[in-house]
C-alpha positions in Angstrom: 0.0 0.0 0.0 1.5 3.3 -1.0 4.6 1.5 -2.2 5.0 -0.6 1.0 4.3 -4.2 1.5 1.3 -4.9 3.8 0.8 -7.7 6.2 -1.9 -8.9 8.6 -1.3 -8.9 12.3 -1.2 -11.7 14.9 -4.3 -12.3 17.0 -4.4 -15.5 19.0 -8.0 -15.3 20.3 -11.4 -14.3 19.0 -11.9 -12.4 22.3 -9.0 -10.1 21.3 -10.2 -9.6 17.7 -11.5 -6.4 16.0 -14.3 -7.4 13.7 -15.7 -5.5 10.7 -18.9 -6.0 8.7 -20.6 -3.6 6.4 -23.9 -3.6 8.4 -25.5 -5.9 10.9 -28.7 -5.4 8.9 -27.4 -7.3 5.9 -27.7 -10.6 7.8 -31.0 -12.4 8.2 -32.3 -15.7 9.4 -29.7 -18.3 10.2 -26.9 -16.1 8.8 -27.8 -13.4 11.4 -27.7 -16.0 14.2 -24.4 -17.2 13.0 -22.9 -13.7 12.8 -24.2 -12.8 16.2 -22.4 -15.8 17.7 -19.1 -14.4 16.5 -19.9 -10.8 17.1 -20.7 -11.6 20.8 -17.2 -13.2 21.2 -15.0 -10.5 19.7 -13.4 -7.6 21.6 -14.8 -4.9 19.3 -17.4 -5.2 16.5 -17.2 -2.4 14.0 -19.6 -1.5 11.1 -19.2 0.3 7.8 -16.3 0.5 5.4 -17.5 -2.0 2.8 -14.4 -3.2 0.9 -12.1 -0.9 2.8 -12.5 -3.2 5.8 -10.6 -5.8 3.8 -7.7 -3.3 3.2 -7.6 -2.6 6.9 -7.4 -6.4 7.5 -4.6 -6.8 5.0 -2.8 -3.9 6.5 -3.0 -5.2 10.1 -5.4 -2.7 11.5 -8.3 -5.2 12.1 -8.4 -9.0 12.6 -11.7 -10.2 11.1 -14.2 -9.4 8.4 -17.5 -11.3 8.1 -20.1 -10.6 5.4 -23.2 -12.3 4.0 -24.9 -12.1 0.6 -21.9 -11.0 -1.4 -21.6 -11.4 -5.1 -18.4 -12.6 -6.8 -17.5 -9.1 -7.9 -17.6 -8.0 -4.2 -14.8 -10.2 -3.1 -12.9 -12.1 -5.8 -10.3 -9.4 -6.4 -9.7 -9.2 -2.6 -8.6 -12.9 -2.3 -5.0 -12.3 -3.6 -4.6 -9.1 -1.6 -5.6 -10.8 1.7 -3.7 -14.0 1.0 -0.7 -12.0 -0.1 -0.7 -10.1 3.2 -0.7 -13.4 5.1 -4.4 -13.7 5.8 -7.2 -16.2 4.9 -10.5 -15.6 3.1 -13.0 -18.4 2.7 -16.7 -19.1 2.8 -18.3 -19.8 6.2 -17.6 -23.5 5.9 -13.9 -22.8 5.4 -13.9 -23.6 1.7 -11.9 -21.7 -0.9 -14.0 -19.0 -2.6 -14.7 -20.1 -6.1 -17.1 -19.1 -8.8 -17.2 -20.9 -12.2 -18.1 -18.4 -14.9 -20.2 -19.8 -17.8 -23.0 -18.5 -20.0 -25.5 -20.2 -17.7 -24.0 -19.0 -14.4 -25.5 -16.1 -12.5 -23.9 -14.4 -9.5 -25.0 -16.4 -6.5 -24.6 -15.1 -2.9 -21.6 -15.9 -0.8 -21.0 -15.7 2.9 -17.4 -14.6 3.4 -15.0 -14.7 6.4 -11.6 -13.1 6.2 -9.0 -13.2 9.0 -5.5 -12.0 9.4 -4.5 -14.9 11.8 -5.3 -18.6 11.1 -6.2 -19.1 14.7 -8.9 -16.4 14.6 -10.1 -17.7 11.3 -10.5 -21.2 12.7 -12.3 -19.9 15.8 -14.6 -17.7 13.8 -15.5 -20.7 11.6 -16.2 -22.8 14.7 -18.6 -20.1 16.1 -20.3 -19.6 12.7 -20.9 -23.3 12.6 -22.4 -23.0 9.1 -24.0 -25.9 7.3 
């Protein structure tokens, strides 16, 4: 960023994490319940920023970003940035984010979790407990 290499920061516990999401109002049903399980365990939940939250994560200013209902154009370009900075970004089951483009494909919704530290990523996935 600005000519300097960025990197995520260490965060050993979910209870020490700073979490960003665009808005708590973007979650509904089971996704809202899953998000609340994580939100209630972090040190500080923060709202707003949209894609800027991912830049904050990659730069080591926050520890976790959780979103629901994203389209591929919302996150695919962020994958190499976050992974290149040492973080992880997956769906809520821990699977790699993947969208196969074809004439028949339409943008489906994705639930995304990004973390700077693998321990916090794993703990967030456990709390999300997404099926």
